[in-house]
C-alpha positions as CSV (number, residue, x, y, z in Angstrom):
1,M,189.6,162.3,136.0
2,G,187.6,161.0,139.0
3,K,188.4,158.4,141.2
4,K,188.1,154.9,139.8
5,W,187.3,153.3,143.2
6,T,185.5,153.7,146.3
7,Q,186.9,152.5,149.5
8,L,184.4,150.8,151.8
9,E,184.4,151.1,155.4
10,N,185.8,147.6,156.0
11,G,188.9,148.5,153.9
12,Y,187.9,146.6,150.7
13,L,187.0,148.6,147.3
14,D,183.8,148.6,145.4
15,R,185.7,147.6,142.2
16,T,189.2,146.5,141.4
17,P,191.5,149.1,139.9
18,I,193.0,147.1,137.1
19,F,196.5,148.4,136.6
20,Q,197.2,148.5,140.3
21,F,196.2,144.8,140.8
22,I,198.1,143.9,137.8
23,L,201.3,145.7,139.0
24,L,200.6,144.3,142.5
25,S,200.3,140.9,140.9
26,C,203.8,141.3,139.1
27,L,205.3,141.0,142.5
28,F,204.5,137.4,142.9
29,P,207.0,136.2,140.3
30,L,209.5,138.3,141.8
31,W,209.7,136.0,145.0
32,G,209.0,132.9,142.8
33,A,212.3,133.8,141.0
34,A,214.3,133.8,144.0
35,A,212.6,130.9,145.4
36,S,213.4,128.7,142.3
37,L,216.8,129.9,142.2
38,N,217.4,128.3,145.8
39,D,216.5,125.0,144.1
40,V,219.6,125.6,141.8
41,L,221.7,126.8,144.5
42,I,221.1,123.7,146.8
43,T,222.4,121.4,143.8
44,Q,225.3,123.8,143.1
45,F,226.5,124.2,146.7
46,K,226.3,120.4,147.4
47,S,229.0,119.8,144.7
48,V,231.2,123.0,145.3
49,F,231.2,122.9,149.0
50,D,231.1,119.0,149.2
51,L,228.0,119.2,151.6
52,S,225.5,116.7,152.9
53,D,221.8,116.9,152.0
54,F,221.0,118.2,155.4
55,A,223.6,120.9,155.2
56,S,222.7,122.0,151.4
57,A,218.9,122.4,152.6
58,L,220.3,125.2,155.0
59,V,220.0,127.3,151.8
60,Q,216.1,127.0,152.4
61,S,216.4,127.4,156.2
62,A,218.3,130.9,155.5
63,F,215.6,132.0,153.0
64,Y,212.6,131.1,155.0
65,G,214.2,132.1,158.3
66,G,214.4,135.5,157.1
67,Y,210.6,135.4,156.2
68,F,209.9,134.3,159.8
69,I,212.0,137.1,161.3
70,V,210.7,140.0,159.4
71,S,206.8,139.3,159.0
72,I,205.8,140.8,162.3
73,P,208.0,144.0,161.8
74,A,206.6,144.2,158.4
75,S,203.1,144.1,159.8
76,M,204.0,146.9,162.0
77,V,205.3,148.9,159.1
78,I,202.0,148.6,157.4
79,R,200.0,149.3,160.5
80,K,202.0,152.7,160.9
81,T,202.0,153.6,157.3
82,T,200.6,151.9,154.1
83,Y,200.8,148.5,152.0
84,K,202.6,150.6,149.5
85,T,205.5,151.7,151.7
86,A,206.0,148.2,153.2
87,I,206.3,147.0,149.4
88,I,208.8,149.6,148.6
89,C,210.9,148.5,151.8
90,G,210.7,145.0,150.5
91,L,212.1,145.9,146.9
92,L,215.0,147.9,148.4
93,F,216.0,145.1,150.9
94,Y,215.5,142.4,147.9
95,I,218.0,144.6,145.9
96,V,220.5,144.7,148.6
97,G,220.4,140.9,148.8
98,C,221.0,140.5,145.3
99,S,223.9,143.0,145.5
100,L,225.4,140.9,148.5
101,F,226.0,138.1,145.8
102,F,229.0,140.1,144.6
103,P,231.3,139.9,147.7
104,A,229.8,136.3,148.2
105,S,231.1,135.1,144.9
106,H,234.6,136.6,145.8
107,M,234.7,135.4,149.4
108,A,233.9,131.9,148.3
109,T,232.4,130.8,151.6
110,Y,229.1,129.1,152.1
111,T,228.1,131.3,155.1
112,M,228.4,134.4,153.1
113,F,226.0,133.0,150.4
114,L,223.7,132.0,153.2
115,F,223.7,135.9,154.5
116,A,222.9,137.2,151.2
117,I,219.9,134.6,150.8
118,F,218.9,135.8,154.1
119,A,218.9,139.5,153.3
120,I,216.9,138.8,150.1
121,A,214.4,136.9,152.3
122,I,213.9,140.0,154.6
123,G,212.9,141.9,151.6
124,L,210.6,139.0,150.5
125,G,209.0,139.0,153.8
126,F,207.9,142.7,153.4
127,L,206.7,142.0,149.8
128,E,204.8,138.7,150.9
129,T,203.4,140.2,154.1
130,A,201.9,143.2,152.2
131,S,201.0,141.8,148.8
132,N,199.2,138.7,150.0
133,T,196.6,140.6,152.2
134,Y,196.5,143.7,149.9
135,S,195.6,141.5,146.9
136,T,192.6,140.4,148.9
137,M,191.6,143.9,149.7
138,L,191.9,145.2,146.0
139,G,188.1,145.1,145.2
140,P,184.8,143.7,146.7
141,E,185.1,141.4,149.7
142,K,183.1,138.2,148.1
143,Y,185.9,137.9,145.4
144,S,188.9,138.2,147.9
145,T,189.9,134.6,147.8
146,L,189.6,134.6,143.9
147,R,191.8,137.8,143.6
148,L,194.6,136.2,145.7
149,N,194.5,133.0,143.5
150,I,194.7,135.1,140.5
151,S,197.7,136.8,141.8
152,Q,199.3,133.8,142.9
153,T,198.9,132.4,139.2
154,F,201.8,135.0,138.3
155,Y,204.0,133.1,140.7
156,P,205.1,130.2,138.6
157,I,206.0,132.5,135.8
158,G,208.6,134.0,137.8
159,A,209.7,130.5,139.2
160,A,210.1,129.2,135.8
161,A,212.1,132.3,134.9
162,G,214.3,131.8,138.0
163,I,215.0,128.2,137.1
164,L,215.9,129.0,133.5
165,L,218.3,131.7,134.8
166,G,220.0,129.0,137.0
167,K,219.9,126.6,134.2
168,Y,221.8,128.7,131.6
169,L,223.8,131.1,133.8
170,I,224.7,128.8,136.8
171,F,224.8,125.2,135.3
172,Q,227.2,124.3,132.8
173,E,227.3,121.8,129.7
174,G,229.1,118.5,129.7
175,D,229.2,115.9,132.5
176,S,227.7,116.5,136.0
177,M,229.7,118.5,138.6
178,A,230.2,115.6,140.7
179,S,231.5,113.5,137.9
180,Q,234.1,116.2,136.7
181,L,235.4,116.8,140.2
182,A,235.9,113.0,140.5
183,T,238.5,113.1,137.8
184,M,240.3,116.2,138.9
185,T,243.4,116.9,141.1
186,A,243.0,118.8,144.4
187,Q,244.4,122.0,142.6
188,Q,242.2,121.8,139.7
189,A,239.1,121.0,141.8
190,H,239.8,124.0,143.9
191,A,240.0,126.2,140.8
192,Y,236.8,124.6,139.3
193,R,234.8,125.2,142.4
194,L,235.6,128.9,142.3
195,D,234.7,129.2,138.8
196,M,231.2,127.5,139.7
197,L,230.7,129.9,142.5
198,M,231.3,132.9,140.1
199,N,228.7,131.8,138.0
200,T,226.1,132.0,140.9
201,L,226.5,135.8,140.6
202,E,224.9,136.0,137.0
203,P,221.3,135.7,137.6
204,Y,221.3,138.1,140.5
205,K,222.7,140.7,138.1
206,T,219.7,140.3,136.1
207,M,217.5,140.4,139.1
208,I,218.8,143.8,140.0
209,F,217.8,145.7,136.9
210,V,214.3,144.0,137.0
211,L,213.9,145.1,140.5
212,L,214.9,148.7,140.0
213,G,212.3,149.0,137.0
214,V,209.4,147.7,139.4
215,L,210.6,149.9,142.3
216,A,210.3,153.0,139.9
217,L,206.8,151.8,138.8
218,F,205.6,151.4,142.3
219,A,207.0,154.8,143.3
220,I,204.9,156.6,140.9
221,T,201.6,154.7,141.0
222,K,198.7,155.8,143.2
223,Y,197.4,153.1,145.4
224,P,194.4,153.1,147.7
225,S,195.0,152.6,151.5
226,C,192.7,149.8,152.0
227,K,192.7,150.5,155.6
228,V,189.4,149.9,157.8
229,A,187.6,153.3,158.5
230,G,188.3,154.9,161.9
231,E,191.9,154.1,161.7
232,E,192.4,156.0,164.9
233,K,190.3,153.5,166.9
234,K,192.1,150.5,165.1
235,S,195.6,151.9,166.0
236,S,194.7,151.7,169.5
237,V,194.7,147.8,169.4
238,S,198.1,146.8,170.9
239,M,200.2,144.1,169.5
240,K,200.2,142.2,172.6
241,E,196.1,142.3,172.4
242,T,196.5,141.2,168.8
243,L,198.6,138.3,169.4
244,S,196.7,137.1,172.4
245,Y,193.4,137.3,170.3
246,L,195.2,135.2,167.5
247,A,196.6,132.7,169.9
248,S,193.1,131.9,171.3
249,N,191.6,131.5,167.8
250,V,191.5,127.9,167.2
251,P,190.5,128.0,163.5
252,F,193.2,130.5,162.9
253,K,195.8,128.2,164.6
254,K,194.7,125.3,162.3
255,G,195.1,127.3,159.3
256,I,198.8,128.2,160.4
257,L,199.8,124.7,161.0
258,C,198.2,123.8,157.6
259,Q,200.2,126.6,155.9
260,F,203.3,125.6,157.7
261,L,203.3,121.8,156.4
262,Y,202.1,122.9,153.1
263,V,204.8,125.3,152.4
264,G,207.5,123.1,153.9
265,M,206.1,120.2,151.6
266,Q,206.4,122.6,148.5
267,V,209.7,123.8,149.2
268,A,211.0,120.2,150.0
269,V,209.6,118.6,146.6
270,W,211.1,121.5,144.6
271,S,214.5,121.4,146.7
272,F,215.2,117.9,145.7
273,T,213.7,117.3,142.3
274,I,216.9,118.0,140.4
275,R,218.7,115.8,142.6
276,L,216.4,113.0,142.6
277,A,216.8,113.1,138.7
278,L,220.5,113.1,138.9
279,E,220.3,110.0,141.5
280,M,217.8,108.1,139.3
281,D,219.9,108.7,136.0
282,S,223.7,109.1,136.5
283,S,223.9,109.9,132.6
284,I,222.3,113.4,132.9
285,N,224.0,116.5,134.1
286,E,222.5,119.5,136.3
287,R,221.5,121.3,133.2
288,M,219.4,118.6,131.7
289,A,218.1,117.9,135.3
290,A,216.8,121.5,135.8
291,N,214.4,120.8,132.8
292,F,212.4,118.7,135.4
293,M,211.9,122.0,137.4
294,V,210.9,123.9,134.6
295,I,208.1,121.2,133.9
296,S,207.4,121.4,137.5
297,Y,206.6,125.1,137.5
298,A,204.7,124.9,134.3
299,C,202.4,122.2,135.9
300,F,202.3,124.6,138.8
301,F,201.1,127.3,136.5
302,V,198.4,124.9,134.7
303,G,197.4,123.7,138.1
304,K,196.5,127.1,139.2
305,F,194.1,127.6,136.2
306,I,192.6,124.4,136.6
307,A,192.0,125.1,140.6
308,N,190.5,128.7,139.7
309,F,188.1,127.1,137.4
310,L,187.0,124.3,139.8
311,L,187.0,126.8,143.0
312,S,184.6,129.1,140.9
313,R,182.1,126.0,140.5
314,F,182.9,123.5,143.7
315,S,183.4,123.9,147.3
316,T,186.8,125.0,148.2
317,N,187.1,122.4,150.9
318,K,186.0,119.5,148.4
319,V,188.6,120.8,145.7
320,L,191.4,120.8,148.2
321,A,190.6,117.6,150.1
322,S,190.7,115.9,146.7
323,Y,193.9,117.4,145.6
324,A,195.6,116.3,148.9
325,V,194.5,112.7,148.6
326,V,195.8,112.5,145.0
327,G,198.8,114.3,146.2
328,C,199.4,111.6,149.0
329,L,199.4,108.9,146.4
330,L,201.8,110.7,144.1
331,V,204.2,111.2,147.2
332,L,204.1,107.3,147.8
333,Y,204.9,106.6,144.2
334,V,208.0,109.0,144.2
335,S,209.2,107.4,147.6
336,F,208.9,103.6,146.5
337,M,209.0,103.2,142.7
338,P,212.5,102.1,141.8
339,S,212.5,103.7,138.2
340,F,212.8,107.0,136.7
341,T,209.1,107.5,136.5
342,A,209.3,108.5,140.1
343,V,210.7,111.8,139.0
344,Y,207.7,112.2,136.7
345,A,205.5,111.9,139.7
346,A,207.5,114.6,141.6
347,V,206.9,116.9,138.8
348,A,203.1,115.8,138.7
349,I,202.7,116.9,142.5
350,S,203.4,120.6,141.2
351,V,199.9,120.5,139.5
352,L,198.1,119.8,143.1
353,M,200.1,122.4,144.9
354,G,198.7,125.3,142.7
355,P,195.8,126.4,144.8
356,C,197.0,125.5,148.3
357,W,199.0,128.5,149.6
358,A,196.4,131.3,148.3
359,T,193.4,129.2,149.5
360,I,194.9,128.4,153.0
361,Y,195.9,132.0,153.4
362,A,192.6,133.7,152.3
363,E,190.5,131.3,154.4
364,T,192.4,131.5,157.3
365,L,192.4,135.1,157.1
366,K,188.7,135.1,157.1
367,T,188.5,133.6,160.5
368,V,190.1,136.9,161.9
369,E,188.2,140.0,162.9
370,Q,188.9,142.8,160.7
371,K,191.0,145.0,163.0
372,Y,193.4,142.3,163.4
373,T,194.1,141.7,159.6
374,E,197.6,143.1,159.2
375,T,199.2,141.2,162.1
376,A,197.2,138.0,161.2
377,G,198.6,138.3,157.6
378,A,202.1,138.6,159.0
379,V,201.7,135.6,161.2
380,L,200.2,133.7,158.2
381,V,203.5,134.7,156.3
382,M,205.6,133.6,159.3
383,S,204.2,130.2,158.7
384,I,206.6,130.0,155.7
385,I,209.1,128.9,158.2
386,G,207.9,125.6,157.3
387,G,210.0,126.0,154.2
388,A,213.1,126.2,156.5
389,V,212.1,123.3,158.6
390,V,210.7,120.5,156.3
391,P,213.5,120.3,153.5
392,A,216.0,120.0,156.3
393,V,214.1,117.1,157.9
394,Q,214.0,115.6,154.4
395,G,217.6,116.1,154.2
396,Y,218.3,114.6,157.4
397,V,216.1,111.6,156.7
398,S,218.2,111.3,153.3
399,D,221.6,111.3,155.0
400,I,220.5,108.8,157.6
401,T,218.8,106.3,155.2
402,G,221.2,106.8,152.5
403,S,218.3,107.2,150.1
404,L,217.0,110.6,148.8
405,Q,214.1,108.9,147.1
406,F,212.9,107.3,150.3
407,S,213.2,110.7,151.9
408,F,210.2,112.2,150.0
409,I,208.1,110.1,152.3
410,V,208.3,113.3,154.9
411,N,206.2,114.9,152.3
412,F,203.4,112.6,152.5
413,L,202.8,113.6,156.2
414,C,202.5,117.1,155.2
415,F,200.1,116.5,152.3
416,A,198.0,114.1,154.6
417,Y,197.4,116.9,157.2
418,V,196.5,119.4,154.3
419,G,193.9,116.9,153.4
420,Y,192.7,116.2,157.1
421,Y,192.3,120.2,157.4
422,F,190.0,120.6,154.5
423,L,188.1,117.4,155.3
424,S,187.5,118.6,158.9
425,K,186.4,122.0,157.3
426,M,183.8,120.2,155.0
427,R,182.5,118.5,158.0
428,E,182.1,121.8,160.1
429,T,180.4,123.4,157.1
430,K,178.0,120.4,156.7
431,H,177.1,120.6,160.4
432,M,176.4,124.4,160.2
433,D,174.4,124.0,157.1
434,E,172.3,121.3,158.9
435,G,172.0,123.4,161.9
436,V,170.7,126.2,159.7
437,S,168.1,123.9,158.1
438,E,166.8,122.8,161.6
439,E,166.4,126.4,162.6
440,H,164.5,127.2,159.4
441,I,162.2,124.3,159.8
442,V,161.6,125.3,163.6
443,G,160.9,128.9,162.5
444,Q,158.2,127.6,159.9
445,H,156.5,125.8,162.8
């Protein structure tokens, strides 16, 4: 058989290889599952280790801190080898991180669990740095943003799977953990906490088998390089020159800040939704409260399809700006409405977060010259560090105010900047169009 695609000089393909694209897109639910399991772990660890909201949010700090540290090394691996090699490295680290839950569950220390989560994040940093950019490259350039949005549509499938694994394998039936611990002696509470920690191992056993299967498929599947023609010229671009270029690129820096705040908001809302449900209704337990996260990921999934439809018909900037305005209103409702409907509003926010990551990523990448793409993609993935910062800030606000519900106001500021970012892009586009029209009129005369 002949080649099913032709690679163009700019690294893009003349057509999308369907099997390779689908297999690549199947990586997205893998980090979705890991991220949603963190939402379960935050609730579990708070009771088991008797943590403050700030301390429990360190689960996300360990997770997204790993992304931050590994993104540049991952981009260097891509530059020196291929996207496929970086993906295989990521899958191997992911498997190692899951395996570390075996000693962590026996050592029963919060620090060891954070280390295991950090190791998983190292693997995911490789996967995301490679996969997000690779998805934009696997086909014609004009459909690059749409392809990434399609790949990102797979993410909530994994996120829902992760929360279901946590719901049934980590959380237990009966009263909430806090209620049960309140009735126990010190010795009984110690034994109960150890049992609950052993439960945290179960989902990661399942993940290891899935990852081994995906790793085998990637190892035997042929992928295009999607590197710019004249690789020897491109390799002469130093990391110092690349970072200097990116540091002076104002549109790129605005995109980085937008992605930082968006990711932080998404992670913070999802991190505390289960806790919010438990706080607003003390009669439900963790397993019941986890249902709201399952619905959140379903909303996120539906939101992506709605966004794909809207983005194919309307301006990207108008769609995202509109989403941000509605998102701000919902966050205010969550923060101040003294009824359980605040939980439903927190769930509804997920519909509006659907298109944000992929759209911000692809649009920001377009502001960068092609020869700097791999490193720019890595820096964009580094902006995921927002997921380490914003949840911790929200946890701190919750601790000092004594109100988890009010702490959601932190996310209003994040969504407001996302709206400001896309509104400013709308104005820039309008001015450019007006300038082109004036030039056209002058040219006719």
